[in-house]
Each structure stands twice: as C-alpha cells, then as structure tokens.
PDB file of N, CA, C and O in Angstrom:
ATOM      1  N   MET A   1     103.706  33.646-155.660  1.00  0.00           N
ATOM      2  CA  MET A   1     103.114  33.191-154.411  1.00  0.00           C
ATOM      3  C   MET A   1     102.109  32.054-154.652  1.00  0.00           C
ATOM      4  O   MET A   1     102.015  31.121-153.854  1.00  0.00           O
ATOM      5  N   TRP A   2     101.361  32.143-155.757  1.00  0.00           N
ATOM      6  CA  TRP A   2     100.372  31.113-156.055  1.00  0.00           C
ATOM      7  C   TRP A   2     101.042  29.769-156.298  1.00  0.00           C
ATOM      8  O   TRP A   2     100.508  28.734-155.900  1.00  0.00           O
ATOM      9  N   VAL A   3     102.212  29.767-156.950  1.00  0.00           N
ATOM     10  CA  VAL A   3     102.921  28.521-157.234  1.00  0.00           C
ATOM     11  C   VAL A   3     103.377  27.873-155.935  1.00  0.00           C
ATOM     12  O   VAL A   3     103.273  26.656-155.785  1.00  0.00           O
ATOM     13  N   PHE A   4     103.877  28.662-155.000  1.00  0.00           N
ATOM     14  CA  PHE A   4     104.278  28.108-153.709  1.00  0.00           C
ATOM     15  C   PHE A   4     103.082  27.477-152.994  1.00  0.00           C
ATOM     16  O   PHE A   4     103.219  26.435-152.354  1.00  0.00           O
ATOM     17  N   GLY A   5     101.928  28.097-153.101  1.00  0.00           N
ATOM     18  CA  GLY A   5     100.728  27.532-152.497  1.00  0.00           C
ATOM     19  C   GLY A   5     100.342  26.201-153.122  1.00  0.00           C
ATOM     20  O   GLY A   5      99.909  25.287-152.420  1.00  0.00           O
ATOM     21  N   TRP A   6     100.496  26.086-154.432  1.00  0.00           N
ATOM     22  CA  TRP A   6     100.205  24.832-155.125  1.00  0.00           C
ATOM     23  C   TRP A   6     101.164  23.742-154.678  1.00  0.00           C
ATOM     24  O   TRP A   6     100.737  22.631-154.365  1.00  0.00           O
ATOM     25  N   TRP A   7     102.458  24.048-154.643  1.00  0.00           N
ATOM     26  CA  TRP A   7     103.450  23.058-154.211  1.00  0.00           C
ATOM     27  C   TRP A   7     103.277  22.731-152.732  1.00  0.00           C
ATOM     28  O   TRP A   7     103.453  21.585-152.318  1.00  0.00           O
ATOM     29  N   GLY A   8     102.939  23.720-151.956  1.00  0.00           N
ATOM     30  CA  GLY A   8     102.695  23.480-150.537  1.00  0.00           C
ATOM     31  C   GLY A   8     101.525  22.530-150.324  1.00  0.00           C
ATOM     32  O   GLY A   8     101.581  21.645-149.470  1.00  0.00           O
ATOM     33  N   LEU A   9     100.468  22.717-151.104  1.00  0.00           N
ATOM     34  CA  LEU A   9      99.311  21.819-151.020  1.00  0.00           C
ATOM     35  C   LEU A   9      99.697  20.402-151.430  1.00  0.00           C
ATOM     36  O   LEU A   9      99.283  19.436-150.789  1.00  0.00           O
ATOM     37  N   ASN A  10     100.484  20.272-152.490  1.00  0.00           N
ATOM     38  CA  ASN A  10     100.939  18.945-152.917  1.00  0.00           C
ATOM     39  C   ASN A  10     101.779  18.267-151.847  1.00  0.00           C
ATOM     40  O   ASN A  10     101.641  17.067-151.613  1.00  0.00           O
ATOM     41  N   ILE A  11     102.638  19.024-151.205  1.00  0.00           N
ATOM     42  CA  ILE A  11     103.482  18.451-150.150  1.00  0.00           C
ATOM     43  C   ILE A  11     102.631  18.009-148.968  1.00  0.00           C
ATOM     44  O   ILE A  11     102.863  16.936-148.410  1.00  0.00           O
ATOM     45  N   VAL A  12     101.661  18.808-148.580  1.00  0.00           N
ATOM     46  CA  VAL A  12     100.786  18.444-147.458  1.00  0.00           C
ATOM     47  C   VAL A  12      99.989  17.186-147.792  1.00  0.00           C
ATOM     48  O   VAL A  12      99.881  16.290-146.955  1.00  0.00           O
ATOM     49  N   VAL A  13      99.433  17.105-148.987  1.00  0.00           N
ATOM     50  CA  VAL A  13      98.675  15.914-149.391  1.00  0.00           C
ATOM     51  C   VAL A  13      99.581  14.692-149.399  1.00  0.00           C
ATOM     52  O   VAL A  13      99.180  13.623-148.937  1.00  0.00           O
ATOM     53  N   PHE A  14     100.791  14.833-149.914  1.00  0.00           N
ATOM     54  CA  PHE A  14     101.745  13.723-149.929  1.00  0.00           C
ATOM     55  C   PHE A  14     102.068  13.262-148.513  1.00  0.00           C
ATOM     56  O   PHE A  14     102.097  12.060-148.246  1.00  0.00           O
ATOM     57  N   LEU A  15     102.309  14.196-147.608  1.00  0.00           N
ATOM     58  CA  LEU A  15     102.632  13.826-146.227  1.00  0.00           C
ATOM     59  C   LEU A  15     101.456  13.141-145.534  1.00  0.00           C
ATOM     60  O   LEU A  15     101.658  12.205-144.761  1.00  0.00           O
ATOM     61  N   VAL A  16     100.246  13.589-145.798  1.00  0.00           N
ATOM     62  CA  VAL A  16      99.063  12.944-145.210  1.00  0.00           C
ATOM     63  C   VAL A  16      98.920  11.524-145.741  1.00  0.00           C
ATOM     64  O   VAL A  16      98.651  10.602-144.971  1.00  0.00           O
ATOM     65  N   LEU A  17      99.097  11.335-147.045  1.00  0.00           N
ATOM     66  CA  LEU A  17      99.017   9.984-147.615  1.00  0.00           C
ATOM     67  C   LEU A  17     100.133   9.092-147.087  1.00  0.00           C
ATOM     68  O   LEU A  17      99.910   7.909-146.831  1.00  0.00           O
ATOM     69  N   LEU A  18     101.313   9.638-146.925  1.00  0.00           N
ATOM     70  CA  LEU A  18     102.429   8.878-146.371  1.00  0.00           C
ATOM     71  C   LEU A  18     102.122   8.432-144.948  1.00  0.00           C
ATOM     72  O   LEU A  18     102.376   7.282-144.589  1.00  0.00           O
ATOM     73  N   TRP A  19     101.579   9.333-144.138  1.00  0.00           N
ATOM     74  CA  TRP A  19     101.245   8.986-142.757  1.00  0.00           C
ATOM     75  C   TRP A  19     100.136   7.933-142.707  1.00  0.00           C
ATOM     76  O   TRP A  19     100.216   6.993-141.917  1.00  0.00           O
ATOM     77  N   LEU A  20      99.105   8.081-143.543  1.00  0.00           N
ATOM     78  CA  LEU A  20      98.015   7.101-143.558  1.00  0.00           C
ATOM     79  C   LEU A  20      98.509   5.727-143.981  1.00  0.00           C
ATOM     80  O   LEU A  20      98.105   4.718-143.403  1.00  0.00           O
ATOM     81  N   SER A  21      99.372   5.678-144.977  1.00  0.00           N
ATOM     82  CA  SER A  21      99.882   4.377-145.413  1.00  0.00           C
ATOM     83  C   SER A  21     100.736   3.737-144.334  1.00  0.00           C
ATOM     84  O   SER A  21     100.690   2.520-144.156  1.00  0.00           O
ATOM     85  N   TRP A  22     101.505   4.522-143.619  1.00  0.00           N
ATOM     86  CA  TRP A  22     102.323   3.981-142.535  1.00  0.00           C
ATOM     87  C   TRP A  22     101.445   3.512-141.375  1.00  0.00           C
ATOM     88  O   TRP A  22     101.720   2.473-140.775  1.00  0.00           O
ATOM     89  N   ALA A  23     100.405   4.260-141.059  1.00  0.00           N
ATOM     90  CA  ALA A  23      99.563   3.949-139.905  1.00  0.00           C
ATOM     91  C   ALA A  23      98.685   2.722-140.132  1.00  0.00           C
ATOM     92  O   ALA A  23      98.381   2.009-139.175  1.00  0.00           O
ATOM     93  N   TYR A  24      98.275   2.459-141.358  1.00  0.00           N
ATOM     94  CA  TYR A  24      97.305   1.400-141.614  1.00  0.00           C
ATOM     95  C   TYR A  24      97.817   0.285-142.512  1.00  0.00           C
ATOM     96  O   TYR A  24      97.032  -0.572-142.920  1.00  0.00           O
ATOM     97  N   TYR A  25      99.091   0.266-142.831  1.00  0.00           N
ATOM     98  CA  TYR A  25      99.626  -0.691-143.790  1.00  0.00           C
ATOM     99  C   TYR A  25      99.778  -2.078-143.188  1.00  0.00           C
ATOM    100  O   TYR A  25     100.344  -2.226-142.105  1.00  0.00           O
ATOM    101  N   ASP A  26      99.287  -3.077-143.868  1.00  0.00           N
ATOM    102  CA  ASP A  26      99.536  -4.491-143.602  1.00  0.00           C
ATOM    103  C   ASP A  26      99.292  -4.906-142.156  1.00  0.00           C
ATOM    104  O   ASP A  26     100.219  -5.335-141.469  1.00  0.00           O
ATOM    105  N   LYS A  27      98.084  -4.784-141.703  1.00  0.00           N
ATOM    106  CA  LYS A  27      97.731  -5.236-140.358  1.00  0.00           C
ATOM    107  C   LYS A  27      96.865  -6.479-140.435  1.00  0.00           C
ATOM    108  O   LYS A  27      95.974  -6.677-139.608  1.00  0.00           O
ATOM    109  N   ARG A  28      97.129  -7.317-141.430  1.00  0.00           N
ATOM    110  CA  ARG A  28      96.298  -8.496-141.656  1.00  0.00           C
ATOM    111  C   ARG A  28      96.341  -9.466-140.493  1.00  0.00           C
ATOM    112  O   ARG A  28      95.301  -9.990-140.094  1.00  0.00           O
ATOM    113  N   TYR A  29      97.505  -9.717-139.944  1.00  0.00           N
ATOM    114  CA  TYR A  29      97.657 -10.780-138.960  1.00  0.00           C
ATOM    115  C   TYR A  29      97.862 -10.246-137.553  1.00  0.00           C
ATOM    116  O   TYR A  29      98.227 -11.006-136.656  1.00  0.00           O
ATOM    117  N   ARG A  30      97.640  -8.981-137.344  1.00  0.00           N
ATOM    118  CA  ARG A  30      97.919  -8.396-136.043  1.00  0.00           C
ATOM    119  C   ARG A  30      96.639  -8.130-135.276  1.00  0.00           C
ATOM    120  O   ARG A  30      95.663  -7.609-135.817  1.00  0.00           O
ATOM    121  N   ARG A  31      96.665  -8.495-134.017  1.00  0.00           N
ATOM    122  CA  ARG A  31      95.532  -8.216-133.149  1.00  0.00           C
ATOM    123  C   ARG A  31      95.698  -6.831-132.546  1.00  0.00           C
ATOM    124  O   ARG A  31      96.805  -6.299-132.463  1.00  0.00           O
ATOM    125  N   LYS A  32      94.588  -6.265-132.130  1.00  0.00           N
ATOM    126  CA  LYS A  32      94.666  -5.018-131.395  1.00  0.00           C
ATOM    127  C   LYS A  32      95.283  -5.314-130.031  1.00  0.00           C
ATOM    128  O   LYS A  32      95.101  -6.413-129.507  1.00  0.00           O
ATOM    129  N   PRO A  33      96.002  -4.370-129.448  1.00  0.00           N
ATOM    130  CA  PRO A  33      96.693  -4.647-128.182  1.00  0.00           C
ATOM    131  C   PRO A  33      95.769  -5.094-127.049  1.00  0.00           C
ATOM    132  O   PRO A  33      96.196  -5.867-126.192  1.00  0.00           O
ATOM    133  N   ASN A  34      94.519  -4.634-127.019  1.00  0.00           N
ATOM    134  CA  ASN A  34      93.626  -5.000-125.922  1.00  0.00           C
ATOM    135  C   ASN A  34      92.844  -6.285-126.194  1.00  0.00           C
ATOM    136  O   ASN A  34      92.083  -6.731-125.336  1.00  0.00           O
ATOM    137  N   GLU A  35      93.016  -6.883-127.363  1.00  0.00           N
ATOM    138  CA  GLU A  35      92.324  -8.140-127.661  1.00  0.00           C
ATOM    139  C   GLU A  35      93.053  -9.301-127.010  1.00  0.00           C
ATOM    140  O   GLU A  35      94.281  -9.307-126.915  1.00  0.00           O
ATOM    141  N   THR A  36      92.294 -10.268-126.568  1.00  0.00           N
ATOM    142  CA  THR A  36      92.887 -11.473-126.004  1.00  0.00           C
ATOM    143  C   THR A  36      92.550 -12.643-126.914  1.00  0.00           C
ATOM    144  O   THR A  36      91.866 -12.483-127.925  1.00  0.00           O
ATOM    145  N   MET A  37      93.031 -13.801-126.551  1.00  0.00           N
ATOM    146  CA  MET A  37      92.748 -14.990-127.355  1.00  0.00           C
ATOM    147  C   MET A  37      91.510 -15.716-126.842  1.00  0.00           C
ATOM    148  O   MET A  37      91.358 -16.909-127.107  1.00  0.00           O
ATOM    149  N   ASN A  38      90.626 -15.043-126.121  1.00  0.00           N
ATOM    150  CA  ASN A  38      89.437 -15.691-125.566  1.00  0.00           C
ATOM    151  C   ASN A  38      88.569 -16.377-126.615  1.00  0.00           C
ATOM    152  O   ASN A  38      88.130 -17.500-126.365  1.00  0.00           O
ATOM    153  N   PRO A  39      88.292 -15.775-127.779  1.00  0.00           N
ATOM    154  CA  PRO A  39      87.478 -16.497-128.766  1.00  0.00           C
ATOM    155  C   PRO A  39      88.128 -17.803-129.209  1.00  0.00           C
ATOM    156  O   PRO A  39      87.431 -18.772-129.511  1.00  0.00           O
ATOM    157  N   LEU A  40      89.452 -17.834-129.250  1.00  0.00           N
ATOM    158  CA  LEU A  40      90.131 -19.066-129.638  1.00  0.00           C
ATOM    159  C   LEU A  40      90.038 -20.106-128.537  1.00  0.00           C
ATOM    160  O   LEU A  40      89.910 -21.300-128.808  1.00  0.00           O
ATOM    161  N   LEU A  41      90.101 -19.651-127.297  1.00  0.00           N
ATOM    162  CA  LEU A  41      90.137 -20.581-126.178  1.00  0.00           C
ATOM    163  C   LEU A  41      88.760 -21.104-125.794  1.00  0.00           C
ATOM    164  O   LEU A  41      88.662 -22.191-125.224  1.00  0.00           O
ATOM    165  N   ASN A  42      87.693 -20.366-126.088  1.00  0.00           N
ATOM    166  CA  ASN A  42      86.370 -20.820-125.647  1.00  0.00           C
ATOM    167  C   ASN A  42      85.662 -21.693-126.681  1.00  0.00           C
ATOM    168  O   ASN A  42      84.477 -21.989-126.524  1.00  0.00           O
ATOM    169  N   GLY A  43      86.362 -22.109-127.729  1.00  0.00           N
ATOM    170  CA  GLY A  43      85.793 -23.077-128.657  1.00  0.00           C
ATOM    171  C   GLY A  43      85.089 -22.504-129.859  1.00  0.00           C
ATOM    172  O   GLY A  43      84.538 -23.265-130.655  1.00  0.00           O
ATOM    173  N   GLN A  44      85.079 -21.187-130.029  1.00  0.00           N
ATOM    174  CA  GLN A  44      84.442 -20.620-131.213  1.00  0.00           C
ATOM    175  C   GLN A  44      85.263 -20.889-132.467  1.00  0.00           C
ATOM    176  O   GLN A  44      84.707 -21.018-133.558  1.00  0.00           O
ATOM    177  N   PHE A  45      86.572 -20.974-132.321  1.00  0.00           N
ATOM    178  CA  PHE A  45      87.460 -21.177-133.461  1.00  0.00           C
ATOM    179  C   PHE A  45      88.002 -22.594-133.453  1.00  0.00           C
ATOM    180  O   PHE A  45      88.281 -23.168-132.400  1.00  0.00           O
ATOM    181  N   VAL A  46      88.145 -23.145-134.652  1.00  0.00           N
ATOM    182  CA  VAL A  46      88.658 -24.498-134.830  1.00  0.00           C
ATOM    183  C   VAL A  46      90.029 -24.389-135.492  1.00  0.00           C
ATOM    184  O   VAL A  46      90.200 -23.656-136.466  1.00  0.00           O
ATOM    185  N   LYS A  47      90.990 -25.115-134.960  1.00  0.00           N
ATOM    186  CA  LYS A  47      92.330 -25.110-135.536  1.00  0.00           C
ATOM    187  C   LYS A  47      92.298 -25.836-136.879  1.00  0.00           C
ATOM    188  O   LYS A  47      91.748 -26.933-136.978  1.00  0.00           O
ATOM    189  N   THR A  48      92.880 -25.235-137.903  1.00  0.00           N
ATOM    190  CA  THR A  48      92.944 -25.865-139.221  1.00  0.00           C
ATOM    191  C   THR A  48      94.341 -26.449-139.437  1.00  0.00           C
ATOM    192  O   THR A  48      95.240 -26.245-138.622  1.00  0.00           O
ATOM    193  N   ASN A  49      94.509 -27.164-140.523  1.00  0.00           N
ATOM    194  CA  ASN A  49      95.821 -27.703-140.880  1.00  0.00           C
ATOM    195  C   ASN A  49      96.674 -26.675-141.616  1.00  0.00           C
ATOM    196  O   ASN A  49      97.806 -26.961-142.004  1.00  0.00           O
ATOM    197  N   GLU A  50      96.130 -25.495-141.803  1.00  0.00           N
ATOM    198  CA  GLU A  50      96.812 -24.470-142.590  1.00  0.00           C
ATOM    199  C   GLU A  50      97.843 -23.732-141.736  1.00  0.00           C
ATOM    200  O   GLU A  50      97.504 -23.098-140.737  1.00  0.00           O
ATOM    201  N   VAL A  51      99.093 -23.827-142.147  1.00  0.00           N
ATOM    202  CA  VAL A  51     100.204 -23.133-141.499  1.00  0.00           C
ATOM    203  C   VAL A  51     101.018 -22.485-142.608  1.00  0.00           C
ATOM    204  O   VAL A  51     101.248 -23.097-143.651  1.00  0.00           O
ATOM    205  N   PHE A  52     101.455 -21.247-142.387  1.00  0.00           N
ATOM    206  CA  PHE A  52     102.239 -20.582-143.424  1.00  0.00           C
ATOM    207  C   PHE A  52     103.274 -19.666-142.795  1.00  0.00           C
ATOM    208  O   PHE A  52     103.169 -19.291-141.627  1.00  0.00           O
ATOM    209  N   ILE A  53     104.264 -19.317-143.582  1.00  0.00           N
ATOM    210  CA  ILE A  53     105.296 -18.373-143.165  1.00  0.00           C
ATOM    211  C   ILE A  53     105.022 -17.054-143.875  1.00  0.00           C
ATOM    212  O   ILE A  53     104.962 -16.997-145.103  1.00  0.00           O
ATOM    213  N   ASP A  54     104.857 -16.002-143.094  1.00  0.00           N
ATOM    214  CA  ASP A  54     104.599 -14.688-143.658  1.00  0.00           C
ATOM    215  C   ASP A  54     105.891 -14.154-144.278  1.00  0.00           C
ATOM    216  O   ASP A  54     106.900 -14.036-143.582  1.00  0.00           O
ATOM    217  N   PRO A  55     105.878 -13.830-145.568  1.00  0.00           N
ATOM    218  CA  PRO A  55     107.110 -13.364-146.202  1.00  0.00           C
ATOM    219  C   PRO A  55     107.584 -12.011-145.685  1.00  0.00           C
ATOM    220  O   PRO A  55     108.757 -11.669-145.835  1.00  0.00           O
ATOM    221  N   LYS A  56     106.688 -11.242-145.081  1.00  0.00           N
ATOM    222  CA  LYS A  56     107.085  -9.916-144.609  1.00  0.00           C
ATOM    223  C   LYS A  56     107.904  -9.991-143.329  1.00  0.00           C
ATOM    224  O   LYS A  56     108.942  -9.338-143.220  1.00  0.00           O
ATOM    225  N   ASP A  57     107.448 -10.782-142.356  1.00  0.00           N
ATOM    226  CA  ASP A  57     108.167 -10.818-141.079  1.00  0.00           C
ATOM    227  C   ASP A  57     108.886 -12.136-140.817  1.00  0.00           C
ATOM    228  O   ASP A  57     109.679 -12.224-139.880  1.00  0.00           O
ATOM    229  N   GLY A  58     108.624 -13.170-141.629  1.00  0.00           N
ATOM    230  CA  GLY A  58     109.334 -14.438-141.490  1.00  0.00           C
ATOM    231  C   GLY A  58     108.815 -15.345-140.392  1.00  0.00           C
ATOM    232  O   GLY A  58     109.396 -16.404-140.156  1.00  0.00           O
ATOM    233  N   PHE A  59     107.746 -14.971-139.716  1.00  0.00           N
ATOM    234  CA  PHE A  59     107.181 -15.790-138.650  1.00  0.00           C
ATOM    235  C   PHE A  59     106.184 -16.798-139.221  1.00  0.00           C
ATOM    236  O   PHE A  59     105.592 -16.586-140.279  1.00  0.00           O
ATOM    237  N   THR A  60     106.018 -17.896-138.492  1.00  0.00           N
ATOM    238  CA  THR A  60     105.065 -18.932-138.869  1.00  0.00           C
ATOM    239  C   THR A  60     103.726 -18.635-138.203  1.00  0.00           C
ATOM    240  O   THR A  60     103.677 -18.273-137.027  1.00  0.00           O
ATOM    241  N   TYR A  61     102.642 -18.790-138.958  1.00  0.00           N
ATOM    242  CA  TYR A  61     101.297 -18.531-138.449  1.00  0.00           C
ATOM    243  C   TYR A  61     100.433 -19.769-138.607  1.00  0.00           C
ATOM    244  O   TYR A  61     100.494 -20.455-139.627  1.00  0.00           O
ATOM    245  N   GLN A  62      99.621 -20.053-137.582  1.00  0.00           N
ATOM    246  CA  GLN A  62      98.619 -21.117-137.594  1.00  0.00           C
ATOM    247  C   GLN A  62      97.269 -20.462-137.849  1.00  0.00           C
ATOM    248  O   GLN A  62      96.974 -19.411-137.280  1.00  0.00           O
ATOM    249  N   VAL A  63      96.454 -21.068-138.691  1.00  0.00           N
ATOM    250  CA  VAL A  63      95.155 -20.502-139.045  1.00  0.00           C
ATOM    251  C   VAL A  63      94.062 -21.184-138.234  1.00  0.00           C
ATOM    252  O   VAL A  63      94.013 -22.411-138.149  1.00  0.00           O
ATOM    253  N   TYR A  64      93.185 -20.378-137.639  1.00  0.00           N
ATOM    254  CA  TYR A  64      92.004 -20.848-136.925  1.00  0.00           C
ATOM    255  C   TYR A  64      90.779 -20.337-137.668  1.00  0.00           C
ATOM    256  O   TYR A  64      90.808 -19.255-138.255  1.00  0.00           O
ATOM    257  N   TYR A  65      89.702 -21.117-137.640  1.00  0.00           N
ATOM    258  CA  TYR A  65      88.506 -20.823-138.429  1.00  0.00           C
ATOM    259  C   TYR A  65      87.273 -20.900-137.544  1.00  0.00           C
ATOM    260  O   TYR A  65      87.133 -21.830-136.750  1.00  0.00           O
ATOM    261  N   ASN A  66      86.374 -19.924-137.677  1.00  0.00           N
ATOM    262  CA  ASN A  66      85.103 -19.928-136.961  1.00  0.00           C
ATOM    263  C   ASN A  66      84.023 -20.373-137.942  1.00  0.00           C
ATOM    264  O   ASN A  66      83.652 -19.604-138.829  1.00  0.00           O
ATOM    265  N   PRO A  67      83.506 -21.605-137.806  1.00  0.00           N
ATOM    266  CA  PRO A  67      82.524 -22.116-138.770  1.00  0.00           C
ATOM    267  C   PRO A  67      81.215 -21.333-138.792  1.00  0.00           C
ATOM    268  O   PRO A  67      80.546 -21.303-139.825  1.00  0.00           O
ATOM    269  N   SER A  68      80.831 -20.701-137.692  1.00  0.00           N
ATOM    270  CA  SER A  68      79.543 -20.003-137.673  1.00  0.00           C
ATOM    271  C   SER A  68      79.603 -18.650-138.378  1.00  0.00           C
ATOM    272  O   SER A  68      78.600 -18.204-138.935  1.00  0.00           O
ATOM    273  N   THR A  69      80.759 -17.991-138.365  1.00  0.00           N
ATOM    274  CA  THR A  69      80.859 -16.672-138.993  1.00  0.00           C
ATOM    275  C   THR A  69      81.751 -16.653-140.225  1.00  0.00           C
ATOM    276  O   THR A  69      81.691 -15.712-141.017  1.00  0.00           O
ATOM    277  N   GLY A  70      82.576 -17.679-140.396  1.00  0.00           N
ATOM    278  CA  GLY A  70      83.521 -17.696-141.506  1.00  0.00           C
ATOM    279  C   GLY A  70      84.781 -16.898-141.238  1.00  0.00           C
ATOM    280  O   GLY A  70      85.656 -16.799-142.099  1.00  0.00           O
ATOM    281  N   GLU A  71      84.876 -16.331-140.050  1.00  0.00           N
ATOM    282  CA  GLU A  71      86.045 -15.516-139.696  1.00  0.00           C
ATOM    283  C   GLU A  71      87.280 -16.392-139.533  1.00  0.00           C
ATOM    284  O   GLU A  71      87.195 -17.529-139.069  1.00  0.00           O
ATOM    285  N   ARG A  72      88.416 -15.853-139.918  1.00  0.00           N
ATOM    286  CA  ARG A  72      89.685 -16.563-139.779  1.00  0.00           C
ATOM    287  C   ARG A  72      90.590 -15.750-138.863  1.00  0.00           C
ATOM    288  O   ARG A  72      90.591 -14.519-138.904  1.00  0.00           O
ATOM    289  N   GLU A  73      91.355 -16.448-138.042  1.00  0.00           N
ATOM    290  CA  GLU A  73      92.337 -15.812-137.164  1.00  0.00           C
ATOM    291  C   GLU A  73      93.699 -16.392-137.475  1.00  0.00           C
ATOM    292  O   GLU A  73      93.830 -17.587-137.737  1.00  0.00           O
ATOM    293  N   TYR A  74      94.705 -15.548-137.447  1.00  0.00           N
ATOM    294  CA  TYR A  74      96.077 -15.962-137.718  1.00  0.00           C
ATOM    295  C   TYR A  74      96.878 -15.777-136.440  1.00  0.00           C
ATOM    296  O   TYR A  74      97.068 -14.655-135.971  1.00  0.00           O
ATOM    297  N   VAL A  75      97.345 -16.888-135.879  1.00  0.00           N
ATOM    298  CA  VAL A  75      98.055 -16.861-134.604  1.00  0.00           C
ATOM    299  C   VAL A  75      99.505 -17.237-134.858  1.00  0.00           C
ATOM    300  O   VAL A  75      99.807 -18.269-135.457  1.00  0.00           O
ATOM    301  N   ARG A  76     100.391 -16.372-134.386  1.00  0.00           N
ATOM    302  CA  ARG A  76     101.815 -16.633-134.588  1.00  0.00           C
ATOM    303  C   ARG A  76     102.261 -17.806-133.740  1.00  0.00           C
ATOM    304  O   ARG A  76     101.945 -17.887-132.553  1.00  0.00           O
ATOM    305  N   VAL A  77     102.998 -18.712-134.358  1.00  0.00           N
ATOM    306  CA  VAL A  77     103.539 -19.877-133.676  1.00  0.00           C
ATOM    307  C   VAL A  77     104.943 -19.504-133.225  1.00  0.00           C
ATOM    308  O   VAL A  77     105.776 -19.113-134.043  1.00  0.00           O
ATOM    309  N   ASP A  78     105.209 -19.622-131.932  1.00  0.00           N
ATOM    310  CA  ASP A  78     106.515 -19.242-131.400  1.00  0.00           C
ATOM    311  C   ASP A  78     107.465 -20.415-131.472  1.00  0.00           C
ATOM    312  O   ASP A  78     107.725 -21.086-130.473  1.00  0.00           O
ATOM    313  N   ASP A  79     107.985 -20.658-132.672  1.00  0.00           N
ATOM    314  CA  ASP A  79     108.920 -21.762-132.834  1.00  0.00           C
ATOM    315  C   ASP A  79     110.329 -21.273-133.127  1.00  0.00           C
ATOM    316  O   ASP A  79     111.210 -22.074-133.437  1.00  0.00           O
ATOM    317  N   LYS A  80     110.549 -19.982-133.033  1.00  0.00           N
ATOM    318  CA  LYS A  80     111.890 -19.441-133.282  1.00  0.00           C
ATOM    319  C   LYS A  80     112.614 -19.198-131.993  1.00  0.00           C
ATOM    320  O   LYS A  80     113.758 -18.744-132.003  1.00  0.00           O
TER     321      LYS A  80
END
C-alpha cells in the first residue's frame, strides 16, 4: 500500500507540473484578453524598426518601445 501511495504522489505531482507548464508556457507576445492597444495609441510607445517572425507560430511581429519605462510590446502584423 505504501508503494502505491508513493507512485500516486509522483503521478499527482507530474500532473500538476504538466498543467502549470501548459497554462503558463510561452506567453511572451500575447496580451491579456481585456487589454487594449491604448498605450500604443496614446503615444507612450514608439514604433521601432525591429520586425521579426516568431518561429513558434510563424506570425510577423512589430516591436514598440516605451522610452520612459523601457517596456517593449510585440504587436502582430496582419500580413497573412
């Protein structure tokens, strides 16, 4: 019975880690659903010359930069 408890604990820990990795994995360029592009539109962010293609999803992203905070925003370019 003790061995089943050990394996059961390992399975539960594995499933929790699997769920956490799925829930929080690679959200670098994604905005929260309730966020808008207001900071970009009101002049806080400056468009840079930096454009790249994300190897994970294949979309092109334009980089915006906020000089006062150093924050960067990645906005998907709809060219497909």
